[in-house]
Residue, then its C-alpha position, 0 to 999 in steps of 0.5 A: m772988188q778985190n785987187l788982183p793978188s800980188l802973186v799974180r803981178r809978181n808972176a807977170l815979171a818973168c813973162v814980161f822979160s821973156i816976151g818975144l817978137a810975137g808979143v806972147c810968153p813962150g811956152q805959155k801953159l795950157a791944160i786941155t779938158m773935155d766935157d760931156l763924156p761919154a759923148n757930145g752931140a750926134l754921131p754919124p752912122d756906124v760911129t760909136m761912143t766907144q770908138t770915138a773915145k778910143n780914137v781920142v785917147a790914142i791921139l792924146k797918147k800919140q801927141h804926148v798930151p799930159p793927162v786930160y780930164g774928161f767931165i762926165n754926165a752919168k745920166k748918159l749911161e742909162g740903158s747904153t752899154d756903148a756909153a759905159e764902155a766908152l767911159k771905162l775906156w777913157a777912165a783907164a787912160e785919162p782922169v775923170g771929173n764931175h759935170t753933174y749927173s744930167h748936165l743941169d743948168l744952175e741958172q734954171n734950178t735951185a742950188e739945192a737941186y744942183e747939189r743933188d745932181i752933183e752927188e748923183n754923179e758921184p757913184a759913177l765917178e767912184l766906180l771909174n776911179a777909186s781915188n779922189n782925184w775926180r773931185w773937180l767940178r766943171y759947171p755945165y754951160l759954164h753957168e756959175g749962178d745967175t744970183v750971187e746967193k746961188r754962186r756962193a751956196v754952190r761954192a760953199y757946198l763944193k768946198a765942204r765936199g773937197y771939190r775944186i772948180a775946173q775953171v775955163t779960160l779959153d773956149w771956141e764952142d767946139y761942140l757946134w762942129n760935132f752936130a754939123y759933122a755928124r750930118c755931113a758925114a752921114k751925107n758923105d759931103t766931102k766939100a762940106i767936111a773940108w769947110l768944117r775943118s777950115s772954119y773950126l781951125d780959123t775960129a779956134s785960132q781967133f778965139l785963142d788969140l782973143g782969150r789971150e788978149n782978154a787975159k792981158l786986159i784983165y791981169g796985165h799979162e798972160i796967165s796959165y790957161v784951161l781950154l774947154m773942148h768936148l768929146g764928140a764925133f768930130s774930135s777924132s778927126i780934127l784933134p791932131d790939127a787942133i793940138d798942132l795949132l796950140k803948139k804953133k801958138g806957143f802953148k806948153l801943154v800941162t795938167l789941169e792941176e798945174a794950170e790952175s796953180d796959177a794965182a789968177y784962179e784964186d780970185d772969184p768975181d763973186v757976182g751973179l751973172h747970166d750966161a757968164g761964159t769963161l772966167l775971163d768973160q766973167w771978169m771982162q763983164v765985172k770990170q766993164i772992159k770992152e772986148p777987142m774987135h773980132t769976127e763972131k763964130p759961124y753959128k748960122e753956117l754950122e746950123t744950116i750946113c748939110q741940112 
């Protein structure tokens, strides 16, 4: 196992000397990213992908959020003018990246099939953005390979084609609320929607704190983070509160490029992992670090609400 780069340790010194009473570095950098464009999950009645994208873009602009990469699955464009319009609207305001054509799972497919699915997504990316700044890959399901051979093969392929990996270091599985919200909105169940809002923000708060604690266990200090979110029906409703939460927790919003310039992103666990999770989750497994106690996400409640 490689030692952490000396640059990571040196960068920690500035943080150590600036830690306040809250125990975190003020202005800790964080980049917001969004997956599964043009839309994740089900939509409530009379809500379109285009309107959802338009609402979210407007929120990002109003909140002065730096450019937010949206990672697309072009298969969703097949036979859908709504999907095409949503992607055009997003790409006119925010950058786009590759999430594979069909949201392919590397654990269930060969490296060669996975690489073909990456390439099949590229024509849509080129149409949306003629520059090469779309050459970022976000692994669907955050699965980077259940064998070390797959992991290495795909990484070598990405490097040869000029891609960078859009790693994730903070995640609270926000997509779970998109499905539940669509059902509750269809029933106009205001009480249930209020619970969705409170449970979302409570879960987000807890898992932001957990991710930061994990980073300190791995690196000995905080790092610049990349947050995974999903563009879905609930986004335009909850996103302003989510951004406010990030700011209250002392995060400074930055671009994906700036966040991943942190030396923490230079190292690779270089192992095969099943259902690996974020980069921090991977290092916790590899280094066999016990995760701090925390309450689990409300999976059962989100699955059954408004059914």
